[in-house]
C-alpha positions as CSV (number, residue, x, y, z in Angstrom):
1,X,-42.4,-21.0,-74.3
2,X,-42.5,-23.2,-71.3
3,X,-42.4,-26.2,-73.5
4,X,-39.6,-24.6,-76.1
5,X,-37.3,-23.9,-72.8
6,X,-38.0,-27.3,-71.4
7,X,-37.4,-29.1,-74.6
8,X,-34.2,-26.9,-75.1
9,X,-32.7,-27.7,-71.6
10,X,-33.5,-31.6,-71.7
11,X,-31.4,-31.7,-75.1
12,X,-28.7,-29.4,-73.8
13,X,-28.3,-31.2,-70.4
14,X,-28.0,-34.5,-71.9
15,X,-24.3,-33.9,-72.2
16,X,-23.7,-33.9,-68.7
17,X,-23.8,-37.7,-68.0
18,X,-22.6,-38.6,-71.6
19,X,-19.3,-40.2,-70.1
20,X,-20.6,-41.0,-66.9
21,X,-23.2,-43.2,-68.6
22,X,-20.4,-45.5,-70.2
23,X,-17.9,-45.1,-67.6
24,X,-17.6,-49.0,-67.5
25,X,-16.4,-49.1,-71.0
26,X,-13.9,-46.1,-70.3
27,X,-12.6,-48.2,-67.4
28,X,-12.1,-51.3,-69.7
29,X,-10.6,-49.1,-72.5
30,X,-8.0,-47.0,-70.2
31,X,-7.8,-49.4,-67.3
32,X,-9.3,-46.9,-64.9
33,X,-9.6,-47.1,-61.1
34,X,-13.2,-46.5,-59.5
35,X,-12.1,-43.2,-58.5
36,X,-10.6,-42.3,-62.0
37,X,-14.1,-43.2,-63.5
38,X,-15.7,-40.8,-60.9
39,X,-13.6,-37.9,-62.2
40,X,-15.3,-38.6,-65.6
41,X,-18.5,-36.9,-63.6
42,X,-16.5,-34.8,-60.9
43,X,-14.4,-32.9,-63.7
44,X,-17.8,-31.6,-65.4
45,X,-18.8,-30.4,-61.8
46,X,-15.5,-28.6,-61.6
47,X,-15.4,-27.1,-65.0
48,X,-19.3,-25.9,-64.5
49,X,-17.8,-24.2,-61.1
50,X,-15.4,-22.5,-63.2
51,X,-17.8,-21.3,-65.6
52,X,-20.3,-20.1,-63.3
53,X,-17.7,-18.1,-61.1
54,X,-16.5,-16.4,-64.2
55,X,-20.0,-15.4,-65.3
56,X,-20.8,-14.5,-62.0
57,X,-17.8,-12.4,-61.4
58,X,-18.0,-10.7,-64.5
59,X,-22.1,-10.2,-64.1
60,X,-22.3,-12.0,-67.6
61,X,-25.8,-13.4,-67.2
62,X,-27.4,-10.1,-66.1
63,X,-25.4,-8.2,-69.2
64,X,-25.5,-10.5,-72.2
65,X,-29.2,-11.6,-73.7
66,X,-29.7,-15.0,-71.7
67,X,-30.9,-16.7,-75.1
68,X,-27.4,-15.7,-76.9
69,X,-25.7,-17.0,-74.0
70,X,-27.7,-20.2,-73.6
71,X,-27.1,-21.2,-77.5
72,X,-23.4,-20.1,-77.4
73,X,-22.9,-22.8,-74.5
74,X,-25.1,-25.4,-75.9
75,X,-22.8,-25.0,-79.0
76,X,-19.5,-25.1,-77.1
77,X,-20.8,-28.3,-75.2
78,X,-21.9,-29.9,-78.3
79,X,-18.6,-29.8,-79.6
80,X,-16.3,-30.4,-76.3
81,X,-18.5,-33.7,-76.1
82,X,-17.8,-34.9,-79.2
83,X,-14.5,-34.5,-79.0
84,X,-14.4,-37.5,-76.6
85,X,-14.6,-39.8,-79.5
86,X,-11.0,-38.2,-80.5
87,X,-9.4,-38.4,-77.2
88,X,-6.2,-40.5,-77.2
89,X,-6.5,-41.3,-73.4
90,X,-7.8,-40.4,-70.0
91,X,-6.2,-36.9,-69.6
92,X,-7.4,-35.6,-73.0
93,X,-11.1,-37.1,-72.2
94,X,-10.9,-34.9,-68.6
95,X,-10.0,-31.7,-70.6
96,X,-12.9,-32.3,-72.7
97,X,-15.2,-33.0,-69.9
98,X,-13.9,-29.9,-68.1
99,X,-14.9,-27.6,-71.3
100,X,-18.3,-29.2,-71.5
101,X,-18.7,-28.2,-67.8
102,X,-17.6,-24.8,-68.6
103,X,-20.1,-24.5,-71.4
104,X,-22.9,-25.9,-69.5
105,X,-22.5,-22.7,-67.1
106,X,-24.0,-21.0,-69.8
107,X,-26.9,-23.5,-70.2
108,X,-28.1,-24.1,-66.7
109,X,-28.5,-20.8,-64.9
110,X,-29.6,-18.9,-67.9
111,X,-32.5,-21.1,-68.8
112,X,-33.8,-20.4,-65.1
113,X,-33.7,-16.5,-65.7
114,X,-35.3,-16.8,-69.1
115,X,-38.2,-18.6,-67.7
116,X,-38.6,-16.3,-64.9
117,X,-39.2,-13.7,-67.4
118,X,-42.2,-15.7,-68.5
119,X,-44.0,-16.3,-64.9
120,X,-44.5,-14.3,-61.6
121,X,-47.6,-16.2,-59.9
122,X,-46.8,-19.6,-60.9
123,X,-42.8,-19.1,-60.9
124,X,-42.2,-22.3,-58.8
125,X,-44.3,-24.7,-61.5
126,X,-42.3,-22.9,-64.2
127,X,-38.7,-23.2,-62.8
128,X,-39.8,-26.8,-61.7
129,X,-40.8,-27.9,-65.3
130,X,-37.3,-26.3,-66.3
131,X,-35.4,-28.4,-63.7
132,X,-37.5,-31.5,-64.5
133,X,-36.7,-31.3,-67.8
134,X,-32.9,-30.9,-67.3
135,X,-33.2,-33.9,-65.1
136,X,-34.6,-36.3,-67.8
137,X,-32.0,-34.8,-70.3
138,X,-29.2,-36.0,-67.7
139,X,-30.8,-39.3,-67.8
140,X,-30.9,-39.8,-71.3
141,X,-27.6,-41.1,-71.8
142,X,-28.5,-43.9,-69.2
143,X,-31.4,-44.7,-71.8
144,X,-29.1,-44.8,-74.8
145,X,-26.9,-47.0,-73.1
146,X,-29.5,-49.3,-72.1
147,X,-30.2,-50.1,-75.7
148,X,-28.2,-53.6,-76.1
149,X,-24.9,-53.0,-78.3
150,X,-24.9,-49.2,-77.5
151,X,-21.4,-48.2,-76.6
152,X,-19.3,-45.1,-76.3
153,X,-19.8,-43.5,-79.7
154,X,-23.9,-43.9,-79.8
155,X,-24.2,-42.3,-76.4
156,X,-21.7,-39.5,-76.9
157,X,-22.9,-38.5,-80.6
158,X,-26.4,-38.8,-79.2
159,X,-25.9,-36.1,-76.4
160,X,-24.0,-33.9,-78.7
161,X,-26.4,-33.9,-81.6
162,X,-29.4,-33.0,-78.9
163,X,-27.1,-29.9,-77.5
164,X,-27.1,-28.8,-81.5
165,X,-30.7,-29.0,-81.2
166,X,-31.0,-27.1,-78.1
167,X,-29.0,-24.3,-79.6
168,X,-31.2,-23.8,-82.6
169,X,-34.4,-24.0,-80.5
170,X,-33.4,-21.2,-78.1
171,X,-31.9,-19.1,-81.5
172,X,-34.8,-19.4,-83.7
173,X,-37.6,-19.7,-80.9
174,X,-37.2,-18.1,-77.8
175,X,-38.0,-14.4,-76.7
176,X,-38.2,-12.9,-73.2
177,X,-41.5,-12.9,-71.5
178,X,-43.7,-9.7,-70.3
179,X,-41.4,-9.6,-67.0
180,X,-38.2,-9.0,-68.0
181,X,-35.2,-8.3,-65.5
182,X,-33.9,-5.1,-66.0
183,X,-30.1,-5.1,-67.6
184,X,-27.2,-3.2,-65.5
185,X,-23.7,-2.0,-66.1
186,X,-20.9,-4.3,-64.8
187,X,-20.0,-4.1,-61.2
188,X,-17.4,-5.7,-59.2
189,X,-19.5,-5.4,-56.2
190,X,-22.4,-7.3,-57.3
191,X,-21.5,-10.6,-56.0
192,X,-20.4,-9.0,-52.6
193,X,-23.7,-7.2,-52.0
194,X,-25.6,-10.4,-53.1
195,X,-23.9,-12.6,-50.7
196,X,-24.5,-10.0,-47.8
197,X,-28.3,-10.6,-48.0
198,X,-29.5,-13.0,-45.2
199,X,-32.2,-14.3,-47.1
200,X,-30.0,-15.3,-50.0
201,X,-27.6,-17.1,-47.8
202,X,-30.2,-19.1,-46.2
203,X,-31.8,-20.2,-49.5
204,X,-28.3,-21.1,-50.6
205,X,-27.6,-23.0,-47.4
206,X,-30.7,-25.0,-47.9
207,X,-29.5,-25.7,-51.5
208,X,-26.0,-26.8,-50.6
209,X,-27.4,-29.4,-48.0
210,X,-29.5,-30.4,-51.2
211,X,-26.4,-30.5,-53.5
212,X,-24.4,-32.6,-51.0
213,X,-26.9,-35.4,-51.5
214,X,-27.9,-34.7,-55.3
215,X,-25.2,-35.5,-57.6
216,X,-23.3,-38.3,-55.5
217,X,-27.0,-40.2,-55.6
218,X,-27.1,-39.7,-59.6
219,X,-23.5,-40.5,-60.4
220,X,-23.1,-43.7,-57.9
221,X,-26.8,-45.1,-58.1
222,X,-26.1,-47.0,-61.3
223,X,-22.8,-48.6,-60.0
224,X,-24.7,-49.4,-56.7
225,X,-27.6,-51.1,-58.6
226,X,-25.2,-52.8,-60.9
227,X,-23.3,-54.3,-58.0
228,X,-26.8,-55.2,-56.5
229,X,-27.8,-57.1,-59.1
230,X,-24.5,-59.2,-59.4
231,X,-24.6,-59.7,-55.7
232,X,-28.3,-61.0,-56.0
233,X,-27.8,-63.4,-58.7
234,X,-24.1,-64.2,-58.6
235,X,-23.1,-63.4,-61.8
236,X,-22.7,-60.4,-64.0
237,X,-24.9,-61.3,-67.0
238,X,-27.2,-58.5,-68.3
239,X,-26.1,-56.5,-65.2
240,X,-24.9,-53.2,-67.2
241,X,-27.9,-53.1,-69.3
242,X,-30.4,-53.6,-66.4
243,X,-28.7,-51.1,-64.4
244,X,-28.8,-48.5,-67.1
245,X,-32.3,-49.0,-67.7
246,X,-33.0,-48.9,-63.8
247,X,-30.9,-45.9,-63.7
248,X,-32.7,-43.9,-66.5
249,X,-35.8,-44.6,-64.6
250,X,-34.7,-43.3,-61.0
251,X,-33.3,-40.0,-62.8
252,X,-35.9,-39.5,-65.1
253,X,-38.6,-39.9,-62.3
254,X,-37.3,-36.8,-61.0
255,X,-38.6,-34.6,-63.8
256,X,-42.5,-35.7,-62.2
257,X,-40.9,-34.9,-58.8
258,X,-39.6,-31.4,-60.0
259,X,-43.4,-31.0,-61.6
260,X,-45.0,-32.1,-58.4
261,X,-42.7,-29.9,-56.3
262,X,-43.4,-26.7,-58.5
263,X,-47.0,-27.3,-58.0
264,X,-47.1,-28.1,-54.4
265,X,-44.6,-25.2,-53.5
266,X,-46.8,-22.6,-55.3
267,X,-50.1,-23.8,-53.3
268,X,-48.4,-24.9,-49.7
269,X,-45.1,-22.5,-49.8
270,X,-41.5,-23.2,-50.9
271,X,-40.2,-23.7,-47.3
272,X,-42.7,-26.4,-46.5
273,X,-42.0,-28.3,-49.9
274,X,-38.3,-28.2,-49.6
275,X,-38.5,-29.4,-45.9
276,X,-40.6,-32.4,-47.1
277,X,-38.3,-33.1,-50.0
278,X,-35.1,-33.1,-48.1
279,X,-36.7,-35.1,-45.4
280,X,-37.8,-37.9,-47.7
281,X,-34.6,-38.0,-49.8
282,X,-32.3,-38.2,-46.5
283,X,-34.5,-41.2,-45.2
284,X,-33.9,-42.8,-48.9
285,X,-30.5,-42.4,-48.6
286,X,-30.3,-43.9,-45.4
287,X,-32.6,-47.0,-46.6
288,X,-31.1,-47.8,-50.0
289,X,-28.1,-49.4,-48.8
290,X,-30.3,-51.9,-46.7
291,X,-31.5,-53.1,-49.9
292,X,-28.1,-53.9,-51.4
293,X,-28.3,-57.6,-52.8
294,X,-31.8,-57.9,-52.8
295,X,-34.2,-58.7,-55.5
296,X,-34.8,-55.8,-57.7
297,X,-38.8,-55.7,-56.6
298,X,-37.1,-54.1,-53.7
299,X,-34.3,-52.1,-54.7
300,X,-36.3,-50.2,-57.7
301,X,-39.0,-49.1,-55.7
302,X,-36.5,-47.3,-53.1
303,X,-34.4,-45.9,-55.8
304,X,-37.6,-44.7,-57.5
305,X,-38.9,-43.0,-54.3
306,X,-35.1,-41.8,-53.9
307,X,-34.9,-40.3,-57.6
308,X,-38.4,-38.4,-57.3
309,X,-37.8,-36.6,-54.0
310,X,-33.7,-36.1,-54.2
311,X,-34.8,-33.5,-57.1
312,X,-38.2,-32.2,-56.2
313,X,-37.1,-29.2,-54.3
314,X,-34.2,-28.5,-56.5
315,X,-36.2,-25.6,-58.6
316,X,-37.4,-23.9,-55.2
317,X,-34.2,-22.9,-54.3
318,X,-33.9,-21.1,-57.5
319,X,-37.0,-19.6,-56.9
320,X,-36.3,-18.5,-53.6
321,X,-33.1,-16.7,-54.7
322,X,-35.2,-14.9,-57.3
323,X,-37.2,-13.6,-54.7
324,X,-34.5,-12.5,-52.2
325,X,-32.1,-10.5,-54.6
326,X,-33.1,-7.0,-56.5
327,X,-34.2,-7.7,-59.9
328,X,-31.2,-6.6,-61.5
329,X,-28.8,-9.3,-59.7
330,X,-31.2,-12.2,-60.2
331,X,-29.2,-13.7,-62.9
332,X,-25.7,-13.5,-61.2
333,X,-27.3,-14.5,-57.9
334,X,-28.5,-17.7,-59.5
335,X,-25.0,-18.2,-60.9
336,X,-23.2,-17.6,-57.6
337,X,-25.9,-20.2,-56.1
338,X,-25.4,-23.1,-58.5
339,X,-21.7,-22.2,-58.5
340,X,-21.2,-22.9,-54.8
341,X,-23.4,-26.0,-55.0
342,X,-21.7,-27.7,-57.9
343,X,-18.4,-27.1,-56.0
344,X,-19.6,-29.0,-52.9
345,X,-20.9,-31.7,-55.1
346,X,-17.2,-32.6,-55.9
347,X,-16.7,-33.6,-52.2
348,X,-19.6,-36.4,-52.3
349,X,-19.0,-37.4,-55.5
350,X,-15.3,-38.3,-55.3
351,X,-16.0,-39.5,-51.3
352,X,-18.7,-42.1,-52.2
353,X,-16.6,-44.7,-53.7
354,X,-14.1,-44.4,-51.0
355,X,-17.0,-44.9,-48.3
356,X,-18.1,-48.1,-50.2
357,X,-14.5,-49.6,-49.5
358,X,-14.6,-48.7,-46.0
359,X,-18.0,-49.6,-45.0
360,X,-19.4,-51.3,-48.1
361,X,-22.4,-50.1,-50.4
362,X,-24.8,-51.2,-47.5
363,X,-23.7,-48.0,-45.8
364,X,-21.8,-45.7,-48.1
365,X,-24.9,-43.6,-49.2
366,X,-25.8,-42.9,-45.4
367,X,-23.4,-39.8,-45.1
368,X,-25.4,-38.1,-47.8
369,X,-28.2,-37.8,-45.3
370,X,-26.2,-35.2,-43.5
371,X,-26.9,-32.6,-46.2
372,X,-30.7,-32.6,-46.4
373,X,-30.5,-32.3,-42.6
374,X,-28.4,-29.1,-42.5
375,X,-30.6,-27.8,-45.5
376,X,-33.8,-28.3,-43.3
377,X,-32.3,-26.3,-40.4
378,X,-31.2,-23.5,-43.0
379,X,-34.5,-23.3,-44.6
380,X,-36.6,-23.6,-41.5
381,X,-34.6,-20.3,-40.4
382,X,-35.3,-18.5,-43.6
383,X,-39.2,-19.3,-43.0
384,X,-39.0,-17.7,-39.6
385,X,-37.2,-14.7,-41.1
386,X,-39.6,-14.4,-43.9
387,X,-42.7,-14.6,-41.4
388,X,-41.3,-12.3,-39.3
């Protein structure tokens, strides 16, 4: 069941960066600025926030069977993503991307709840595997784009077909495990009750520090690498394909980071793991800019280390939430947490290109290190609370 859900999550979440991977082509096609091309990712985040906010407020993830919710989200996401190919201009494309983000709100949080019904003792590893799979899935459009001659249509259609397969896998193969979360009737007060729990607030505080960094890194690392290659070799020849391949590797290695994080968290403790991961990723955010314009033999190792650690702790924040709220509120709590986190990502996704203009790519990513610093403080406070 872990393999089935991991495959479904990988396929379904390939929708996320389907437009971002070909943002250079869209910039040429519609004469977009760097800020506008950033909105091809930011609007997905906004849609996801809207979707998760509605699902949380209405307690949907704790009322509707998670498998049905996942399949419906994957189907809607597949269709709205494919509609990109019919978009006559930038505004229509943004509407398609926002709808895709709304649909993915029914894919990501439910999957974490679904796998949690199968695991208790090794829940950190299990949720880590799911987050690792979605990390590789989000990187997949960059892999397709790295194929010479692969333009907008192959990248977008590959993601839509993958999402259809995800819906089929869950519809025909998934069932709840031996540790199901009890259903509950609808309550307007559920979100407020969750927010009053101090352990939930501290776990979510750590998650927000993590999210401050994560999606801005994923969104702008490809452009950073491309610009760095051009600066190093003095011309743009082959830069796009090389940058796409390196970006895929930097994102996909996060899948291994999530597995490692799950194994270590189950053995050493979640608080310890997220502290180490955030310290390492924050350090990489400070160092990556210093490699700008250097040979790929220097740029790529730092990018890979960053890609490994920037996501290694992500699943553990979700596990901390499942352990900090009553069982009947787990689905809604996970949805609230992800909604707040993705809302925050919009700030840094839109902010990084402006930072690059102000202080150059050499220092633009340094501001992302503030997130891990704040996240470590919150998790250390949570660890003291738990130990007492």
